[in-house]
Structure formats: C-alpha cells, structure tokens
Residue, then its C-alpha position, 0 to 999 in steps of 0.5 A: m034849247e041850248i046853243a050847243y045843241l042848236i049848233d049841232a042840229s044846224s050843222l047836221l042839216l047844213r052838212w046833209l044839204h051840202l052833201i046832196v047838192g054837192i053830189a048833184w053838182i059834181g055828178a053833172s060836172f063829171y058826166f058832161v066832161w065825160l060826154d064832151n070828151s067821148i062824143k064822135p063826129p056824126t055819120d048821119p048827113k042830116l045831123k051834119e047839116d043840122g050843125v051837130g058836131g058830135e054824138l054818142w050812144a049810151m045805155h042806162g037803166g034799161g034805156f037807149y040814149n043818143p046825146q048830141k052836141y052842136a058845133v056852135a048852136p042849133k039852127k032854132l032855139p028849142d022851146e025848153l032848155h035846161f041850165f045847170f047852175w043851181p047845184s053849184y050855187t046851192t053847194w056854195i051857199s050851203g058850204i058857206l053857211l056850214m063853215s060859218v056854223l062850224y068855224y066862224f061862230q066858234a072861231a076861238t075853238y076851231m079857227v085859232d091855235p095859240a101855238i101857231s099864231a097870236i091872232t084873235p078869233a075876229q082876225s081869224v074869221g077876217i083872214g078866212l073870208a079874205t082868202l075866198v075873195i083873193g083866191w077868186v081874184v088871183y085865179d080869174l086874173l091868171a086865167r084871163l092872162l094865160i088860159e088861151r096862151s099856155q095851159l101849162s103856164f097857168a097850171v104851174i103858176y096857179t099851183a104855186f099860188v095855192t101852195l103859197v096860200s096853204w103855207a100862209l094859212c097853216h102859219l096863221l090858222a089852226g091846222r084844220a081851219a087852214y085846210i078847210h079854207v084852202g078847199a073853200m077858196i078853190a070851191t069858191t073859185m069853181s062856183a064863181n066860174v059858173f056865176f061869172w063865166i059859164i052861165p053868162a056865156q050861155r045866156r049870151q048865146v041864147a040871147a043872140m039866137k033870140l035876136g036872130e044873130a050868129v052865136d060867137p063860138a068864143l063864148g062856148r070855148r071860154a065857158k068850156q075852159r072854165s068848166y074843165h078847170n072846175n073838173y080838175l079842182t073837184l078832187p082837191v076840194l073834196f079832200s079838204m072837205i073831209s080832212n078835218h077827220y084826219a088829224a095826222t094831216y093837218n096837225h103835221a109839222w109840215n101840214w101845208v106840204v102835206l095838203v099840197l102834195l095830196m091835192a096834186g096827187s088827186v089832180l093826176v088821178r083826175h087827169f088820167f080819167n079825163l084822158r081816158h074819156f078821149g080814148i087815151t090811156r096813160w097809166e103813169f098819171p094815176i100811178a104817180g098820183m097814188a104814189i104821191i098820196l101813199g108816200v105822204l101817208v107813210w111819211i106822216a104816220p105817227i111814231p109808235t110809243r114805246a115803254t121806257a125801261g126802268q120808268p114806273v108804269p102809271s096806274l089806271a087811276e092816274v090816267t083816269s084822273i087826267v082824262t076826267a079833267r081834260c077829256a070828260g067835258c066833251h066825252a061823258e054821259h053828261p058832258s059839261i062842254m058839249p051837249v052830248a058825248q062826242m062820237g058817242v065816246m064816254l071817258d068818265t069811268p076807269a072802265r071806259v078809259k081802259q075800253y078806249a085806251q087805244r083811241i085816247h092814245e091816238r088822239a091825245v098822244q100821237l095826233k095831239n088833236m084832243p082835247l079840241a084846241n086843247m081847251t082844257g089845257m092838257t100838258d105834254a107831261e100828261r100826254s107822256l104819262i098816258g103814252h107810257w101807260y098805253a105802251a106798257g099795256a094800258k093796265 
C-alpha cells in the first residue's frame, strides 16, 4: 500500500478512537460536575449518620437512581470501587498519535508556513512538543501558587498565558497547526490533572481507609479543584480540535486574537451551565459568550469579490488551466499528490471546475487555504484572476 493511503487509514482509525474515548471522558466530566453541583443535603438521619453529605434522585432510561456523595469518605471501603481514568488517558494517547500522523509526519506540509516563519519541519515539531510540556508546567505552578488563594487571579493569569502562547505559535507555525497545538496544550494539562492530581489523591484516600486511618479531606478538595478546571477547559479544547475545518479563523491576520476570543466565549457559556447546576441562573454569561463568538465570526467574514469594470473577464479555459496546474494534484479522478480526491472534489475538467466554482473561489481566493500549504505555488495574480472570473458569473 502507498504511504499516503496508510496515513489516511491511520488517521481515520485514530480520529475515530479519539472521538469515542473523548466523548466518554467529557461525558463523565460533565455528568459528575452536574452531580456535584446538584446534590442536596440528605434528610434521612441514617444517611447523615453514615457520613453522606449530599444526594439526589434522578430518572434515566425508565429507572430511578439515587446517587449519594459522602462528605469525606464512607465508614467502610466498598468491595468494588470504580475509578474514571482510562477515558482521559486514552483520549490523550490517541490524540498525540493522531497529531503525529496528521502533523508531525507531514510537518513540511501542515506545520510550516514560509510566509509566517523560516523554521524547519524538525524545529516546528520541537516547538509543538515543547508547548505541551511548558503548558502543563506553567499551569501546575500557577495552580499550586494561586488556586487556594484566588480563583480569579489564577483565571486571569492563566488566560494571559494561553494568550501569549497563542500569539507565539501563530507567529511560528502554520495557522492550523498553531490552533491545534494550543488546544493540545490545554488537553495535555487536563489529562495531566487526572494523572498527577486527581487519581493519586483518590488512591491515597483509598490507601488511608485500608490502613484504618482518617482520610484527609484536603485530598478530595484539591482533586475537585483540578476537576473543575478541566470542566472549564473542555469547550476551548473542542473548538481547537475542529478549527482545522474553518480556515477563516486560523488564516486571519489576527488569528491568535480570534482563537483567544472564541475560547473565552465558550468558557462563559460553560460557566452559565455550571452555575445553573447550583440553581443559579445568570443569563448575562451565555449572552456575553455568544455575543463574543458571533462578533468574531462577523469580524472575520471574507470580503465579497466584485468584478472590476472594464477589465476583460477571464475565460473558463484560463481558469481551468490554473486549477489543473495548482489543484488537480489533490483534486482529480487520479490525483498525483494525494491517494484519492480530497473531500470527493475533482477539478480535472472544465465542467468540474465550473461545477465547483463557488468552492474554488472560497478556498483559493477568499480564505487562501488552498492549495494546501500552497505546495503547488498558486500566485496572487492567479487567485485574482479566479476571483474576477467568479465575480463576473463564473462563465
């Protein structure tokens, strides 16, 4: 099999796995934060005597459920105790493998943009991997110093750090690679919270109970703080994971500002739901969050291409010649660069060029994210010619 097809097949399987385990991790995170915020002090004296600090009744799938949370720990360790850590670990592992297949193994195409910086593919991979490590070290240091003193101070400083990283990566890496690495940095922090803080705290709690010792309530409190941070970081990570489909964001001249604003808007929306679990409704948070997101989308909208009066209208044959030279290597019945026509789009005949005129205009003229990494060297003059042809009716 050809290497290009092996990369495609590997990315398919890894993306599928990443999506499955990611849903499991995020679903559990959302559920337990909802549960933690929604439980009420028990009214049953026996539950209070047993050390239950909160409970609730729920119904799902035709069954009644009565989850209970102990204020610190039960009097006796249960025979079966479930830990939620594999969804986190497998999400991170599959994500790193997927990023390696899509970005690191193809760094010259996906990581490097000569118009942004003169780094080599190897340097771009080094920058990407270093970002993951530095992101966790800085976050953990800030959390240790500030998390129990001032959540607001922590949030402001960490947001400033993410902004700085976004700015730096957008001036070093190709736009889509910069976005994915900001998200991967935050996702690494989330999984590291589970690995270094949440699960170890839980295991120390269990170990103390096995030895007949009192459980330190600080262990649960610190683990819960990290879990809450993960909850707030989820939506920014999800946006960065899907951002490679939306070139208007990462190709914008102020792409780092676009990224930070969209992430900030999603955090405000998440904050609304977390407050809602407590029974507190603060509509200003989702309104502000959506206003930021929608405002950014209006701001980055491409300017429509208009025909220039008196300028000769390019012919379909001229446009087809450009598209064949610059685009058909990836978009043809038998492409020469990719194993199959990408997205099923074929641009190897005049009829197909005319059929996909709108798409060609969007990608080559407005967003300028095609050809991929401009590997075939489409010039500004060629983009302008396609734009003029499209504005004149794409005839």
